[in-house]
A tleap script that builds the chain and sets N, CA, C and O, in Angstrom:
source leaprc.protein.ff14SB
mol = sequence {
  NMET ASP ASP SER ILE SER LYS GLU GLU ALA
  PHE GLN THR SER TYR ARG ALA PHE ILE ASN
  ALA VAL GLU ILE LEU SER GLN PRO PRO GLU
  THR GLN CYS ASN LEU MET GLY ASN TYR ASN
  VAL ALA LEU GLU LEU LYS ASP GLU ILE ILE
  SER GLY LYS TYR LEU TYR GLU ASN PRO GLU
  SER ASN ILE THR GLU GLU GLN ILE PHE SER
  ILE ARG GLN LEU VAL GLU GLU ILE SER LYS
  ILE PRO GLU SER VAL LEU VAL GLU ALA LYS
  THR LYS SER LYS ASN LEU ILE SER MET ASN
  HIE PRO CYS TRP LYS PRO LEU ARG LYS HIE
  ALA ALA LEU LEU ILE ARG SER LEU LYS SER
  VAL THR GLU ARG ASN GLU ALA TYR PHE CTHR
}
set mol.1.N position { 1.210 -1.004 0.080 }
set mol.1.CA position { 0.080 -0.189 0.143 }
set mol.1.C position { 0.898 1.466 0.382 }
set mol.1.O position { 1.653 1.736 1.316 }
set mol.2.N position { 0.422 2.553 -0.916 }
set mol.2.CA position { 1.311 3.760 -0.903 }
set mol.2.C position { 0.947 4.837 -0.148 }
set mol.2.O position { 0.325 5.654 -0.827 }
set mol.3.N position { 1.105 5.186 1.099 }
set mol.3.CA position { 1.720 5.966 1.999 }
set mol.3.C position { 1.563 7.139 1.651 }
set mol.3.O position { 1.007 7.808 2.522 }
set mol.4.N position { 1.956 7.972 0.244 }
set mol.4.CA position { 2.173 9.121 -0.059 }
set mol.4.C position { 0.965 9.858 -0.448 }
set mol.4.O position { -0.032 9.136 -0.441 }
set mol.5.N position { 0.743 11.124 -0.798 }
set mol.5.CA position { -0.475 12.238 -0.706 }
set mol.5.C position { -0.183 11.937 -2.445 }
set mol.5.O position { 0.763 11.622 -3.166 }
set mol.6.N position { -1.370 12.197 -2.546 }
set mol.6.CA position { -0.957 12.845 -4.262 }
set mol.6.C position { -0.525 13.991 -4.322 }
set mol.6.O position { -0.244 14.714 -3.366 }
set mol.7.N position { -0.435 14.259 -5.565 }
set mol.7.CA position { 0.344 16.128 -5.972 }
set mol.7.C position { -1.405 17.102 -5.504 }
set mol.7.O position { -1.252 18.137 -4.856 }
set mol.8.N position { -2.205 16.878 -5.702 }
set mol.8.CA position { -2.430 17.478 -5.362 }
set mol.8.C position { -3.952 17.634 -4.221 }
set mol.8.O position { -4.949 18.351 -4.311 }
set mol.9.N position { -3.614 16.812 -3.401 }
set mol.9.CA position { -3.714 16.054 -2.032 }
set mol.9.C position { -2.749 17.423 -1.364 }
set mol.9.O position { -3.291 18.344 -0.752 }
set mol.10.N position { -1.159 17.346 -1.627 }
set mol.10.CA position { 0.129 18.157 -1.280 }
set mol.10.C position { -0.280 19.788 -1.443 }
set mol.10.O position { -0.283 20.738 -0.660 }
set mol.11.N position { -0.569 19.646 -2.637 }
set mol.11.CA position { -0.900 21.287 -3.295 }
set mol.11.C position { -2.136 21.675 -2.123 }
set mol.11.O position { -1.986 22.770 -1.581 }
set mol.12.N position { -3.222 20.936 -1.739 }
set mol.12.CA position { -4.466 21.546 -1.324 }
set mol.12.C position { -4.001 22.053 0.097 }
set mol.12.O position { -4.285 23.108 0.664 }
set mol.13.N position { -2.898 20.600 0.672 }
set mol.13.CA position { -3.090 21.272 2.047 }
set mol.13.C position { -1.447 22.202 2.562 }
set mol.13.O position { -1.031 22.638 3.636 }
set mol.14.N position { -1.054 22.181 1.534 }
set mol.14.CA position { 0.056 23.615 1.489 }
set mol.14.C position { -1.010 24.927 1.602 }
set mol.14.O position { -1.022 25.521 2.680 }
set mol.15.N position { -1.860 25.372 0.572 }
set mol.15.CA position { -2.833 25.966 0.121 }
set mol.15.C position { -3.348 26.651 1.471 }
set mol.15.O position { -3.413 27.840 1.785 }
set mol.16.N position { -3.813 25.072 2.402 }
set mol.16.CA position { -4.856 25.338 3.170 }
set mol.16.C position { -4.178 26.587 4.406 }
set mol.16.O position { -4.781 27.524 4.930 }
set mol.17.N position { -2.692 26.141 4.592 }
set mol.17.CA position { -2.112 25.954 5.411 }
set mol.17.C position { -1.807 27.811 5.315 }
set mol.17.O position { -2.158 28.678 6.116 }
set mol.18.N position { -1.126 27.930 4.179 }
set mol.18.CA position { -0.814 29.236 3.642 }
set mol.18.C position { -2.047 30.597 3.907 }
set mol.18.O position { -1.866 31.690 4.443 }
set mol.19.N position { -3.391 29.970 3.258 }
set mol.19.CA position { -4.807 30.677 3.825 }
set mol.19.C position { -4.662 30.863 5.045 }
set mol.19.O position { -4.597 31.982 5.554 }
set mol.20.N position { -4.599 29.843 5.630 }
set mol.20.CA position { -5.255 30.073 7.444 }
set mol.20.C position { -3.663 31.544 7.782 }
set mol.20.O position { -3.864 32.382 8.661 }
set mol.21.N position { -2.406 31.576 7.033 }
set mol.21.CA position { -1.659 32.008 7.974 }
set mol.21.C position { -1.955 33.866 7.718 }
set mol.21.O position { -1.875 34.888 8.400 }
set mol.22.N position { -2.418 33.392 5.955 }
set mol.22.CA position { -3.120 34.559 5.514 }
set mol.22.C position { -3.986 34.948 6.085 }
set mol.22.O position { -3.952 36.106 6.503 }
set mol.23.N position { -5.013 34.179 6.302 }
set mol.23.CA position { -5.852 34.841 6.900 }
set mol.23.C position { -5.465 35.757 8.774 }
set mol.23.O position { -5.962 36.827 9.125 }
set mol.24.N position { -4.880 35.241 9.277 }
set mol.24.CA position { -4.084 35.505 10.387 }
set mol.24.C position { -3.738 36.977 10.172 }
set mol.24.O position { -4.180 37.916 10.833 }
set mol.25.N position { -2.746 37.050 8.989 }
set mol.25.CA position { -1.734 37.949 9.070 }
set mol.25.C position { -2.695 39.332 8.725 }
set mol.25.O position { -2.048 40.361 8.532 }
set mol.26.N position { -3.774 39.405 8.657 }
set mol.26.CA position { -4.657 40.248 7.943 }
set mol.26.C position { -5.361 41.009 9.772 }
set mol.26.O position { -5.854 42.136 9.821 }
set mol.27.N position { -5.226 40.052 11.091 }
set mol.27.CA position { -5.818 40.623 11.893 }
set mol.27.C position { -5.242 41.426 12.310 }
set mol.27.O position { -4.034 41.379 12.077 }
set mol.28.N position { -5.706 42.458 13.048 }
set mol.28.CA position { -4.760 43.395 14.189 }
set mol.28.C position { -3.772 42.566 14.637 }
set mol.28.O position { -3.511 41.580 13.948 }
set mol.29.N position { -3.092 42.785 15.778 }
set mol.29.CA position { -1.990 42.518 16.230 }
set mol.29.C position { -2.637 41.567 17.235 }
set mol.29.O position { -2.380 40.364 17.211 }
set mol.30.N position { -3.547 42.157 18.189 }
set mol.30.CA position { -3.935 41.426 19.515 }
set mol.30.C position { -4.737 39.898 18.844 }
set mol.30.O position { -4.682 38.828 19.448 }
set mol.31.N position { -5.362 40.056 17.679 }
set mol.31.CA position { -5.988 39.052 17.181 }
set mol.31.C position { -5.090 37.998 16.819 }
set mol.31.O position { -5.428 36.874 17.189 }
set mol.32.N position { -3.794 38.134 16.043 }
set mol.32.CA position { -2.638 37.498 15.235 }
set mol.32.C position { -2.088 36.567 16.782 }
set mol.32.O position { -1.670 35.411 16.851 }
set mol.33.N position { -2.245 37.361 17.650 }
set mol.33.CA position { -1.398 37.545 18.623 }
set mol.33.C position { -2.272 35.883 19.527 }
set mol.33.O position { -1.712 34.995 20.170 }
set mol.34.N position { -3.338 36.004 19.284 }
set mol.34.CA position { -4.466 35.101 20.249 }
set mol.34.C position { -4.568 33.784 19.463 }
set mol.34.O position { -4.167 32.690 19.860 }
set mol.35.N position { -5.159 34.050 18.297 }
set mol.35.CA position { -4.950 33.248 17.295 }
set mol.35.C position { -3.762 32.366 17.334 }
set mol.35.O position { -3.898 31.195 17.688 }
set mol.36.N position { -2.761 32.777 17.040 }
set mol.36.CA position { -1.538 31.963 16.968 }
set mol.36.C position { -0.591 31.293 18.186 }
set mol.36.O position { 0.519 30.768 18.102 }
set mol.37.N position { -1.577 31.546 19.507 }
set mol.37.CA position { -1.167 31.307 20.860 }
set mol.37.C position { -0.408 31.862 21.603 }
set mol.37.O position { 0.136 31.377 22.596 }
set mol.38.N position { -0.282 33.249 21.055 }
set mol.38.CA position { 0.923 33.977 22.252 }
set mol.38.C position { 2.466 33.191 22.041 }
set mol.38.O position { 3.337 33.619 22.798 }
set mol.39.N position { 2.741 32.460 21.410 }
set mol.39.CA position { 3.993 31.565 20.742 }
set mol.39.C position { 5.100 32.006 19.351 }
set mol.39.O position { 5.235 31.475 18.249 }
set mol.40.N position { 5.859 33.346 20.052 }
set mol.40.CA position { 6.726 33.142 18.762 }
set mol.40.C position { 5.661 33.683 17.192 }
set mol.40.O position { 5.956 33.297 16.061 }
set mol.41.N position { 4.605 34.495 17.453 }
set mol.41.CA position { 3.408 34.650 16.443 }
set mol.41.C position { 4.426 35.295 14.940 }
set mol.41.O position { 4.154 35.245 13.740 }
set mol.42.N position { 5.645 35.875 15.667 }
set mol.42.CA position { 6.439 36.845 14.400 }
set mol.42.C position { 7.297 35.829 13.389 }
set mol.42.O position { 7.504 35.851 12.176 }
set mol.43.N position { 7.680 34.967 14.419 }
set mol.43.CA position { 8.412 33.859 13.485 }
set mol.43.C position { 7.349 33.266 13.106 }
set mol.43.O position { 6.929 33.596 11.997 }
set mol.44.N position { 6.665 32.338 13.790 }
set mol.44.CA position { 6.179 31.154 12.936 }
set mol.44.C position { 4.829 32.181 12.005 }
set mol.44.O position { 4.685 31.558 10.953 }
set mol.45.N position { 4.056 33.162 11.985 }
set mol.45.CA position { 3.448 33.404 10.763 }
set mol.45.C position { 4.828 34.395 9.737 }
set mol.45.O position { 4.143 35.351 9.373 }
set mol.46.N position { 5.814 34.572 9.324 }
set mol.46.CA position { 6.465 34.856 8.670 }
set mol.46.C position { 7.442 33.230 8.119 }
set mol.46.O position { 7.750 33.244 6.928 }
set mol.47.N position { 7.788 32.224 8.756 }
set mol.47.CA position { 7.648 30.608 8.306 }
set mol.47.C position { 6.689 30.576 7.538 }
set mol.47.O position { 6.967 30.460 6.344 }
set mol.48.N position { 5.077 30.675 7.977 }
set mol.48.CA position { 3.958 30.242 7.266 }
set mol.48.C position { 3.770 30.429 5.738 }
set mol.48.O position { 3.529 29.688 4.786 }
set mol.49.N position { 4.035 32.034 5.974 }
set mol.49.CA position { 3.649 32.958 4.831 }
set mol.49.C position { 4.930 32.428 4.268 }
set mol.49.O position { 4.598 31.653 3.371 }
set mol.50.N position { 5.899 32.460 4.336 }
set mol.50.CA position { 7.128 31.888 2.818 }
set mol.50.C position { 6.839 30.426 2.403 }
set mol.50.O position { 7.044 29.807 1.358 }
set mol.51.N position { 6.327 30.117 3.514 }
set mol.51.CA position { 5.790 28.586 3.108 }
set mol.51.C position { 5.174 28.304 1.637 }
set mol.51.O position { 5.185 27.301 0.924 }
set mol.52.N position { 4.640 29.581 1.478 }
set mol.52.CA position { 3.515 30.382 -0.136 }
set mol.52.C position { 4.523 29.564 -0.967 }
set mol.52.O position { 4.141 28.570 -1.585 }
set mol.53.N position { 5.542 29.889 -0.983 }
set mol.53.CA position { 6.300 29.625 -2.191 }
set mol.53.C position { 6.043 28.214 -2.906 }
set mol.53.O position { 6.195 28.054 -4.117 }
set mol.54.N position { 5.631 27.189 -2.002 }
set mol.54.CA position { 5.967 25.709 -2.911 }
set mol.54.C position { 3.826 26.009 -3.924 }
set mol.54.O position { 3.691 25.504 -5.039 }
set mol.55.N position { 2.952 26.560 -3.477 }
set mol.55.CA position { 2.508 27.065 -4.389 }
set mol.55.C position { 2.217 27.660 -5.535 }
set mol.55.O position { 1.156 27.574 -6.155 }
set mol.56.N position { 3.590 28.535 -5.941 }
set mol.56.CA position { 3.547 28.972 -6.914 }
set mol.56.C position { 4.485 28.216 -7.267 }
set mol.56.O position { 4.118 28.406 -8.427 }
set mol.57.N position { 5.374 27.518 -7.387 }
set mol.57.CA position { 6.849 26.413 -8.003 }
set mol.57.C position { 6.290 24.604 -7.904 }
set mol.57.O position { 6.930 23.579 -8.143 }
set mol.58.N position { 5.069 24.765 -7.522 }
set mol.58.CA position { 4.714 23.530 -8.137 }
set mol.58.C position { 3.096 23.388 -9.137 }
set mol.58.O position { 1.924 23.759 -9.077 }
set mol.59.N position { 4.108 22.518 -10.097 }
set mol.59.CA position { 3.611 22.212 -11.418 }
set mol.59.C position { 1.226 21.998 -11.611 }
set mol.59.O position { 0.415 22.167 -12.522 }
set mol.60.N position { 1.156 21.556 -10.097 }
set mol.60.CA position { -0.047 20.881 -9.954 }
set mol.60.C position { -1.197 22.177 -9.417 }
set mol.60.O position { -2.384 21.956 -9.181 }
set mol.61.N position { -0.220 24.156 -9.245 }
set mol.61.CA position { -1.283 24.368 -8.604 }
set mol.61.C position { -2.399 24.649 -10.227 }
set mol.61.O position { -2.262 24.518 -11.443 }
set mol.62.N position { -3.519 25.113 -9.210 }
set mol.62.CA position { -4.431 25.264 -10.066 }
set mol.62.C position { -5.099 27.807 -10.165 }
set mol.62.O position { -6.124 28.441 -10.413 }
set mol.63.N position { -3.154 28.226 -9.650 }
set mol.63.CA position { -3.245 29.209 -9.315 }
set mol.63.C position { -3.207 30.484 -10.768 }
set mol.63.O position { -2.420 30.248 -11.684 }
set mol.64.N position { -4.251 31.986 -10.851 }
set mol.64.CA position { -3.649 32.394 -11.426 }
set mol.64.C position { -2.246 33.273 -11.610 }
set mol.64.O position { -1.703 33.803 -10.641 }
set mol.65.N position { -1.777 33.358 -12.826 }
set mol.65.CA position { -0.414 33.905 -12.977 }
set mol.65.C position { -0.637 35.281 -11.623 }
set mol.65.O position { 0.123 35.437 -10.667 }
set mol.66.N position { -1.841 36.092 -11.925 }
set mol.66.CA position { -1.919 37.226 -11.562 }
set mol.66.C position { -1.916 36.719 -9.673 }
set mol.66.O position { -0.798 36.842 -9.172 }
set mol.67.N position { -2.724 36.342 -8.964 }
set mol.67.CA position { -2.365 34.917 -8.294 }
set mol.67.C position { -1.240 34.711 -7.366 }
set mol.67.O position { -0.879 34.820 -6.194 }
set mol.68.N position { -0.801 34.254 -8.860 }
set mol.68.CA position { 0.875 33.650 -8.053 }
set mol.68.C position { 2.157 35.320 -7.521 }
set mol.68.O position { 2.834 35.556 -6.521 }
set mol.69.N position { 1.868 36.184 -9.019 }
set mol.69.CA position { 2.124 37.671 -9.114 }
set mol.69.C position { 1.676 37.887 -6.990 }
set mol.69.O position { 2.542 37.620 -6.157 }
set mol.70.N position { 0.767 38.202 -6.724 }
set mol.70.CA position { 0.808 38.906 -5.502 }
set mol.70.C position { 0.858 37.986 -4.374 }
set mol.70.O position { 0.336 38.374 -3.329 }
set mol.71.N position { 1.387 36.851 -4.406 }
set mol.71.CA position { 1.619 35.629 -3.370 }
set mol.71.C position { 2.970 35.700 -3.248 }
set mol.71.O position { 3.515 35.647 -2.145 }
set mol.72.N position { 3.710 35.841 -4.516 }
set mol.72.CA position { 5.269 36.508 -4.157 }
set mol.72.C position { 5.551 37.693 -3.769 }
set mol.72.O position { 6.394 37.996 -2.924 }
set mol.73.N position { 4.903 38.356 -4.331 }
set mol.73.CA position { 4.862 39.960 -3.393 }
set mol.73.C position { 4.973 39.905 -2.290 }
set mol.73.O position { 5.965 40.488 -1.852 }
set mol.74.N position { 4.187 39.304 -1.413 }
set mol.74.CA position { 3.708 38.845 0.334 }
set mol.74.C position { 4.714 38.364 0.280 }
set mol.74.O position { 5.565 39.211 0.554 }
set mol.75.N position { 5.228 37.229 0.026 }
set mol.75.CA position { 6.294 36.342 0.501 }
set mol.75.C position { 7.439 37.508 0.218 }
set mol.75.O position { 7.986 37.955 1.227 }
set mol.76.N position { 7.792 37.965 -0.886 }
set mol.76.CA position { 8.801 38.798 -0.444 }
set mol.76.C position { 9.071 39.907 0.725 }
set mol.76.O position { 10.036 39.929 1.489 }
set mol.77.N position { 7.873 40.910 0.666 }
set mol.77.CA position { 7.456 42.096 1.680 }
set mol.77.C position { 8.249 41.034 3.112 }
set mol.77.O position { 9.027 41.420 3.984 }
set mol.78.N position { 7.652 39.591 2.871 }
set mol.78.CA position { 7.794 39.762 4.877 }
set mol.78.C position { 8.538 39.503 5.144 }
set mol.78.O position { 8.835 39.520 6.339 }
set mol.79.N position { 9.633 38.934 3.859 }
set mol.79.CA position { 11.190 38.132 3.891 }
set mol.79.C position { 11.704 39.414 4.399 }
set mol.79.O position { 12.574 39.171 5.236 }
set mol.80.N position { 11.524 40.702 4.236 }
set mol.80.CA position { 12.343 41.483 4.265 }
set mol.80.C position { 12.103 42.354 6.277 }
set mol.80.O position { 12.769 43.271 6.759 }
set mol.81.N position { 11.362 41.856 6.691 }
set mol.81.CA position { 10.932 42.295 8.425 }
set mol.81.C position { 11.841 42.465 9.292 }
set mol.81.O position { 11.948 41.394 9.889 }
set mol.82.N position { 12.598 43.252 9.722 }
set mol.82.CA position { 13.638 43.046 10.336 }
set mol.82.C position { 14.179 42.284 11.384 }
set mol.82.O position { 13.760 42.445 12.530 }
set mol.83.N position { 15.243 41.306 11.070 }
set mol.83.CA position { 15.326 40.474 12.247 }
set mol.83.C position { 15.047 41.160 13.810 }
set mol.83.O position { 14.907 40.444 14.802 }
set mol.84.N position { 14.997 42.530 13.854 }
set mol.84.CA position { 14.795 42.318 15.995 }
set mol.84.C position { 13.458 42.626 15.815 }
set mol.84.O position { 12.977 43.410 16.634 }
set mol.85.N position { 12.751 42.203 14.949 }
set mol.85.CA position { 11.291 42.179 14.796 }
set mol.85.C position { 10.798 40.595 15.180 }
set mol.85.O position { 9.896 40.159 15.896 }
set mol.86.N position { 11.642 40.079 14.506 }
set mol.86.CA position { 11.308 38.640 14.606 }
set mol.86.C position { 12.186 37.732 16.231 }
set mol.86.O position { 13.356 37.458 16.495 }
set mol.87.N position { 11.134 37.575 16.812 }
set mol.87.CA position { 12.290 37.479 18.007 }
set mol.87.C position { 11.436 36.138 18.566 }
set mol.87.O position { 10.284 35.877 18.218 }
set mol.88.N position { 12.222 35.369 19.477 }
set mol.88.CA position { 11.257 34.089 20.010 }
set mol.88.C position { 10.536 35.178 21.332 }
set mol.88.O position { 11.128 36.120 21.858 }
set mol.89.N position { 9.229 34.748 21.618 }
set mol.89.CA position { 8.485 35.652 22.416 }
set mol.89.C position { 7.159 34.352 22.871 }
set mol.89.O position { 6.441 33.994 21.937 }
set mol.90.N position { 6.942 33.814 24.058 }
set mol.90.CA position { 6.237 33.133 24.911 }
set mol.90.C position { 5.755 33.931 25.661 }
set mol.90.O position { 5.751 33.418 26.780 }
set mol.91.N position { 5.240 35.144 25.691 }
set mol.91.CA position { 4.123 36.111 25.977 }
set mol.91.C position { 3.442 36.966 25.429 }
set mol.91.O position { 3.976 37.638 24.547 }
set mol.92.N position { 2.122 37.191 25.767 }
set mol.92.CA position { 1.518 37.711 25.169 }
set mol.92.C position { 2.256 39.553 24.909 }
set mol.92.O position { 2.122 40.170 23.853 }
set mol.93.N position { 3.010 40.112 26.182 }
set mol.93.CA position { 3.338 40.938 26.133 }
set mol.93.C position { 4.315 41.453 25.089 }
set mol.93.O position { 4.411 42.586 24.617 }
set mol.94.N position { 5.019 40.350 24.839 }
set mol.94.CA position { 5.940 40.603 23.954 }
set mol.94.C position { 5.904 39.934 22.405 }
set mol.94.O position { 6.685 40.156 21.480 }
set mol.95.N position { 4.746 39.049 22.437 }
set mol.95.CA position { 4.280 39.492 20.646 }
set mol.95.C position { 3.449 39.959 21.103 }
set mol.95.O position { 3.154 39.312 22.107 }
set mol.96.N position { 2.845 40.744 20.974 }
set mol.96.CA position { 2.117 42.086 20.886 }
set mol.96.C position { 3.180 43.584 20.818 }
set mol.96.O position { 2.867 44.630 20.250 }
set mol.97.N position { 4.271 43.361 21.444 }
set mol.97.CA position { 5.248 44.345 20.842 }
set mol.97.C position { 5.972 43.826 19.346 }
set mol.97.O position { 5.906 44.585 18.380 }
set mol.98.N position { 6.458 42.888 19.260 }
set mol.98.CA position { 6.891 42.413 17.661 }
set mol.98.C position { 5.262 42.364 16.890 }
set mol.98.O position { 5.303 41.985 15.719 }
set mol.99.N position { 4.526 42.544 17.178 }
set mol.99.CA position { 3.630 42.511 16.123 }
set mol.99.C position { 2.798 43.976 15.828 }
set mol.99.O position { 2.155 44.257 14.817 }
set mol.100.N position { 3.018 44.798 17.017 }
set mol.100.CA position { 2.580 46.541 16.462 }
set mol.100.C position { 4.075 46.766 16.334 }
set mol.100.O position { 4.291 47.974 16.435 }
set mol.101.N position { 4.882 46.263 16.202 }
set mol.101.CA position { 5.995 46.972 14.841 }
set mol.101.C position { 5.461 47.896 13.667 }
set mol.101.O position { 4.446 47.433 13.149 }
set mol.102.N position { 5.831 48.898 13.214 }
set mol.102.CA position { 4.839 49.178 11.960 }
set mol.102.C position { 5.105 48.453 10.585 }
set mol.102.O position { 4.306 48.434 9.649 }
set mol.103.N position { 6.309 47.879 10.604 }
set mol.103.CA position { 6.641 47.331 9.516 }
set mol.103.C position { 5.382 46.096 9.240 }
set mol.103.O position { 5.494 45.622 8.110 }
set mol.104.N position { 4.311 45.541 9.989 }
set mol.104.CA position { 3.484 44.798 9.557 }
set mol.104.C position { 1.982 45.985 9.218 }
set mol.104.O position { 0.800 45.985 8.876 }
set mol.105.N position { 2.423 46.331 9.374 }
set mol.105.CA position { 0.646 47.485 8.889 }
set mol.105.C position { 0.259 46.968 7.186 }
set mol.105.O position { -0.726 46.477 6.633 }
set mol.106.N position { 1.871 47.467 6.693 }
set mol.106.CA position { 1.370 47.438 5.399 }
set mol.106.C position { 1.115 46.032 4.790 }
set mol.106.O position { 0.529 46.191 3.720 }
set mol.107.N position { 1.372 44.447 5.110 }
set mol.107.CA position { 1.663 43.463 5.071 }
set mol.107.C position { -0.262 42.850 5.638 }
set mol.107.O position { -0.876 41.964 5.042 }
set mol.108.N position { -0.752 43.547 6.743 }
set mol.108.CA position { -1.890 43.282 6.723 }
set mol.108.C position { -3.259 43.995 5.637 }
set mol.108.O position { -4.433 43.632 5.577 }
set mol.109.N position { -2.573 45.073 4.898 }
set mol.109.CA position { -3.132 45.001 4.564 }
set mol.109.C position { -3.423 44.304 2.704 }
set mol.109.O position { -4.385 44.212 1.941 }
set mol.110.N position { -1.713 43.896 2.672 }
set mol.110.CA position { -1.629 42.908 1.314 }
set mol.110.C position { -2.192 41.805 1.284 }
set mol.110.O position { -2.547 41.081 0.354 }
set mol.111.N position { -2.289 41.671 3.046 }
set mol.111.CA position { -2.888 40.229 3.695 }
set mol.111.C position { -4.239 40.245 3.088 }
set mol.111.O position { -4.705 39.437 2.285 }
set mol.112.N position { -4.686 41.092 3.502 }
set mol.112.CA position { -6.759 41.625 2.997 }
set mol.112.C position { -6.456 41.409 1.511 }
set mol.112.O position { -6.594 40.349 0.902 }
set mol.113.N position { -6.214 42.058 1.239 }
set mol.113.CA position { -6.555 42.025 -0.446 }
set mol.113.C position { -6.104 40.457 -1.096 }
set mol.113.O position { -6.920 39.821 -1.763 }
set mol.114.N position { -4.750 39.942 -0.823 }
set mol.114.CA position { -4.612 38.801 -1.063 }
set mol.114.C position { -5.487 37.887 -0.779 }
set mol.114.O position { -5.787 37.103 -1.679 }
set mol.115.N position { -6.036 37.772 0.366 }
set mol.115.CA position { -7.361 36.885 0.723 }
set mol.115.C position { -8.743 37.247 -0.253 }
set mol.115.O position { -9.516 36.331 -0.534 }
set mol.116.N position { -9.009 38.734 -0.775 }
set mol.116.CA position { -10.155 38.831 -1.594 }
set mol.116.C position { -9.350 38.091 -2.975 }
set mol.116.O position { -10.076 37.464 -3.746 }
set mol.117.N position { -8.104 38.156 -3.226 }
set mol.117.CA position { -7.450 37.855 -4.892 }
set mol.117.C position { -7.755 36.434 -4.972 }
set mol.117.O position { -7.876 35.983 -6.111 }
set mol.118.N position { -7.949 35.397 -3.690 }
set mol.118.CA position { -7.436 34.401 -3.510 }
set mol.118.C position { -9.261 33.353 -3.674 }
set mol.118.O position { -9.384 32.192 -4.064 }
set mol.119.N position { -10.218 34.173 -3.286 }
set mol.119.CA position { -11.439 33.884 -3.093 }
set mol.119.C position { -11.710 32.800 -3.795 }
set mol.119.O position { -11.226 31.821 -3.226 }
set mol.120.N position { -12.305 32.504 -4.847 }
set mol.120.CA position { -11.809 31.353 -5.452 }
set mol.120.C position { -11.182 30.177 -5.562 }
set mol.120.O position { -11.825 29.140 -5.399 }
set mol.121.N position { -10.185 30.158 -5.777 }
set mol.121.CA position { -9.041 29.245 -5.037 }
set mol.121.C position { -9.078 28.672 -3.234 }
set mol.121.O position { -8.602 27.631 -2.782 }
set mol.122.N position { -9.815 29.773 -2.496 }
set mol.122.CA position { -9.911 29.141 -1.414 }
set mol.122.C position { -11.201 28.566 -1.406 }
set mol.122.O position { -11.519 27.878 -0.436 }
set mol.123.N position { -12.114 28.769 -2.479 }
set mol.123.CA position { -13.307 28.523 -2.175 }
set mol.123.C position { -13.507 26.166 -2.644 }
set mol.123.O position { -13.966 25.164 -2.095 }
set mol.124.N position { -12.734 26.573 -4.036 }
set mol.124.CA position { -11.765 25.076 -4.589 }
set mol.124.C position { -11.302 24.171 -3.230 }
set mol.124.O position { -11.559 23.035 -2.833 }
set mol.125.N position { -10.336 25.495 -2.651 }
set mol.125.CA position { -9.721 24.392 -1.504 }
set mol.125.C position { -11.085 24.060 -0.330 }
set mol.125.O position { -11.058 22.963 0.227 }
set mol.126.N position { -11.694 24.572 -0.154 }
set mol.126.CA position { -13.121 24.364 0.900 }
set mol.126.C position { -13.423 23.860 0.553 }
set mol.126.O position { -13.210 22.866 1.247 }
set mol.127.N position { -14.454 23.310 -1.020 }
set mol.127.CA position { -14.598 22.470 -2.076 }
set mol.127.C position { -13.690 20.743 -1.547 }
set mol.127.O position { -14.076 19.841 -0.803 }
set mol.128.N position { -12.999 20.836 -1.978 }
set mol.128.CA position { -11.718 19.341 -1.728 }
set mol.128.C position { -11.771 19.231 -0.626 }
set mol.128.O position { -11.746 18.008 -0.483 }
set mol.129.N position { -11.825 19.622 0.237 }
set mol.129.CA position { -11.880 18.996 1.842 }
set mol.129.C position { -13.287 19.002 2.240 }
set mol.129.O position { -13.321 19.110 3.466 }
set mol.130.N position { -14.258 18.946 1.830 }
set mol.130.CA position { -15.672 18.543 2.378 }
set mol.130.C position { -16.082 17.460 1.961 }
set mol.130.O position { -17.181 17.036 2.320 }
savepdb mol mol.pdb
quit
């Protein structure tokens, strides 16, 4: 029996993780921290967004060129977050300090726009898992 997952399932699973991270990124700092359990929010969120590279590098992707461009932009923007913001933080107060840094504001806006842009992909993803 082959336990490996299909390319489509790998794509759909990766997309689900990515869009969840984008949805969290679009939220205000306190909501972000709560949704991420107040544990290394900046580090974890950055890593989850950067994993979106898989979506546009995957030949099974059903994402348009315009959507890929927008995902690439977000990945590039989040890659530029200053290291001083990406600290290990295990308390609400430390995570809030990191997530209130001004560098996150344009990323939140971009995330909100990306959610709308990816609506059709997200709907297909939800249907895949139902």
